C-alpha positions as CSV (number, residue, x, y, z in Angstrom):
1,M,-17.3,-17.5,1.8
2,P,-15.7,-19.5,4.6
3,Q,-15.4,-23.2,4.3
4,I,-16.7,-25.4,7.1
5,R,-15.6,-29.0,7.1
6,P,-16.0,-31.8,9.6
7,L,-13.0,-33.2,11.5
8,T,-13.1,-36.4,9.4
9,D,-12.2,-34.3,6.3
10,L,-9.1,-33.1,8.1
11,R,-8.2,-36.7,9.1
12,N,-9.1,-38.4,5.8
13,H,-8.6,-35.6,3.2
14,T,-5.8,-33.5,4.7
15,T,-4.5,-32.5,1.2
16,I,-7.9,-31.3,0.1
17,V,-8.3,-29.2,3.2
18,A,-4.8,-27.7,2.9
19,N,-5.4,-26.9,-0.8
20,A,-8.7,-25.2,0.0
21,A,-6.9,-23.0,2.7
22,H,-4.2,-22.1,0.2
23,E,-6.4,-21.4,-2.8
24,E,-9.0,-19.2,-0.9
25,R,-6.4,-17.6,1.4
26,E,-9.0,-17.8,4.1
27,P,-9.3,-20.0,7.1
28,V,-11.1,-23.4,6.9
29,F,-13.3,-24.0,9.9
30,I,-13.2,-27.6,11.3
31,T,-16.2,-28.9,13.3
32,K,-16.3,-31.7,15.7
33,N,-19.8,-33.2,16.5
34,G,-21.4,-30.2,14.7
35,Y,-19.5,-27.6,16.8
36,A,-16.6,-25.3,15.9
37,D,-13.4,-26.9,17.0
38,L,-10.4,-25.8,14.9
39,V,-9.3,-23.4,12.3
40,V,-6.8,-24.3,9.5
41,M,-5.2,-21.6,7.5
42,S,-2.2,-21.2,5.1
43,I,0.9,-19.6,6.5
44,E,0.4,-16.7,4.1
45,A,-3.0,-16.0,5.5
46,Y,-1.7,-16.3,9.0
47,E,1.2,-13.9,8.4
48,D,-1.2,-11.4,6.7
49,S,-3.5,-11.6,9.7
50,F,-0.7,-11.3,12.2
51,A,0.8,-8.2,10.4
52,R,-2.6,-6.6,10.4
53,L,-3.0,-7.2,14.1
54,E,0.4,-5.7,14.7
55,V,-0.5,-2.5,12.8
56,Y,-3.8,-2.3,14.8
57,D,-1.8,-2.7,18.0
58,K,0.7,0.1,17.0
59,L,-2.2,2.4,16.1
60,A,-3.8,1.8,19.5
61,Q,-0.5,2.5,21.3
62,S,-0.1,5.7,19.3
63,Q,-3.6,6.8,20.1
64,A,-3.0,6.1,23.8
65,E,0.3,8.1,23.7
66,M,-1.5,11.1,22.0
67,E,-4.2,11.0,24.6
68,S,-1.7,11.0,27.4
69,G,0.0,14.1,25.9
70,Q,3.2,12.5,24.7
71,K,4.9,14.1,21.8
72,P,4.4,12.0,18.6
73,Q,7.4,10.5,16.7
74,A,8.2,11.8,13.2
75,F,6.4,10.1,10.4
76,D,9.5,9.3,8.4
77,K,11.2,7.7,11.4
78,V,8.3,5.5,12.2
79,F,7.5,4.3,8.7
80,S,11.1,3.7,7.6
81,K,11.2,0.9,10.1
82,Y,8.0,-0.7,8.6
83,R,9.2,-0.2,5.0
84,K,12.3,-2.2,5.8
85,K,10.3,-4.9,7.5
86,Y,7.3,-5.2,5.1
87,G,8.3,-3.2,2.0
88,D,9.5,-4.5,-1.3
89,A,13.1,-4.3,-2.6
90,N,12.7,-0.5,-3.1
91,G,11.5,-0.1,0.5
92,K,8.0,0.8,-0.6
93,I,4.9,-0.6,1.1
């Protein structure tokens, strides 16, 4: 469940807010005068979200290429690049 905290918590209890973001691996929503103002998240959660968005973007590009009649790239060629970038020491995702 997402945490919602007032701006004063960020100002007065920064470590507590940071720990909450790291422990939950979810964003902490910061409000100002009762309205959403900021989002605080751990770097790990940010990188995970960014990587997911990157995959969605690549899938959308691929779908557009297929719909326009372009020849698709070979599976091994495409995924070898991602295994190198995101895989473990053995190159596995």
